[in-house]
N, C-alpha and C positions, 0 to 999 in steps of 0.2 A: 504494499500499500504506500501511495506517494503522498505527502503532504504538501499540498499548493501554498503559494505565498498568503499569508492572511490579510485581507483588506479591512482596512479600518474605515470607521466613518470620519470625515473630513477633520472634524474638531479633535479628534484622538491623535491624528497623525502630527503631532507635534514633539518637542523635547520634552516639555515638563509633563507632571503628572496633572490629570484633570481633577478638579473638585467641583462638585456642585454647590453654590451656596445657598440657595432657595429653589422655589418651585420653577424658577426661568433661568436664574444667573449660573452660568458655568465659567470657570477660571483656569486658566493654566499656571501652575506653579512656576515661579521665577527661580527659585534656589534647589528645588527638589526636581531633578530632571532624571529620564531614564538613561542608563549606562549605554545603550544602542537602541536602535529603532524599535518601537513596541511591537512592531508586525513581525520583525523577525525574532524577538524574545517569545513572543506567543507561539508561533510555528515551531521554533525549536523545542519549547516546553511541552507543545502538544505531542510533538514526535517521540520525545522521550516518555513522556506518561503512558501512551498509547502503545509503544514499545514493551514497556513493563508490564502492562495489562494483558496484551494480548502476545504472547510469549511464543505462538504459533506462526506469528505473522511477521514479516519483514516490513517495517515501518521505517521510511526513509523520507528525506527532503526532495522537494518536486523535481530538481535538476538532476537526481540520483536515481530516478524509478525506471523500469522498464517501461516500454510502449503500451504494454497491456496489462499494465498494473491499474488498480483500483487507484482512484484519485480523490482526496478529501479537500474539499474547499471551504473556507470559512469567513462570513462576514461579520465584523464585530460592530455593532451600533453602540454599546455603550460598555465601557471600562474605566470606571472613575469612582472617586467617593462622593458620598453624599452628605449633605448637612445633618442628617438624622442619624449619623453614625453607622452606615453601612457601606460596604463596598458592593458596587452594582456591576454585573457583567451580563450582556444580553447579545444577541445576534441569532444567524441561522448558519446551519451547514449543509452541504451537498455531498453526496457520494457519486461518482461519476465511474462507468466503466472505462475500458482502453480505448473507446470508440466516442467516449464524450457523452455516452447516454446518461440521462440521470436516471440513478437507481432509487435514490432516497433523498428526501429534503425535511428537515427538520429545524425546528427553532430552540434556543436555548435562553434561559433567564435565571441567574442565580443571583441572590443577595446574602452577603455574610456580614454579621455583625462585628465591628471593629471591637478588640478586647480593651483598648484604652484609646488615649487621642494620640495625634501624631501621625507623621509620614511613615515611620517602620511599623505601625501597626496597620495602616492603611495597605502598604505594599504587602504584608502578609495575608491581609483577608482577601486582597484581589489575587494573589497566588493560590490560596485555598479555593476560591472561587473557581480559577481557571482550571484547577486540578478536578473538580468536580463537574465541569464541562467535559473534560476529558474522560472521566468515569462514564457519564451518561452516554458518550458516544459510544466509546467501546462495548457498553451493554447493549445498546441498540443493534451495533453491528453484529454482535454475538447472537442476540435474540431473532434478528430478521435472517440469520445463515449467511451473512455476507463474508464473514471469517469464522474459521474454526475456534471452537472452545478452547 
């Protein structure tokens, strides 16, 4: 299985972590920035999490897969902290076959409460949410018979 580049909503494709300040205002952090592009981090973490869960499946980055491999594509609509103390992650994922035929389409939405205030707690909660997304995707792939158990 090949993991495509993760596509981010435009407001997420920035260097700083995003915080939702109220019901309408979003702000990019000036001091708390991602170590590398968020889309690359998410794709790599998803690849690693799926590889750990799906031990019978070779999970690779999009540029390393064979032409007949299944491809997983993700669009991330939300990946930020929220004013009420939650990390919010949402979007959709698609599974496509080697001929680019859509096999499965599903949405994801996870909210994880921050254990404390601050940037480290937010990053940990976002990471936990993303791991939950990977778990849900893996379970769906197994249940639908796209990959072996």
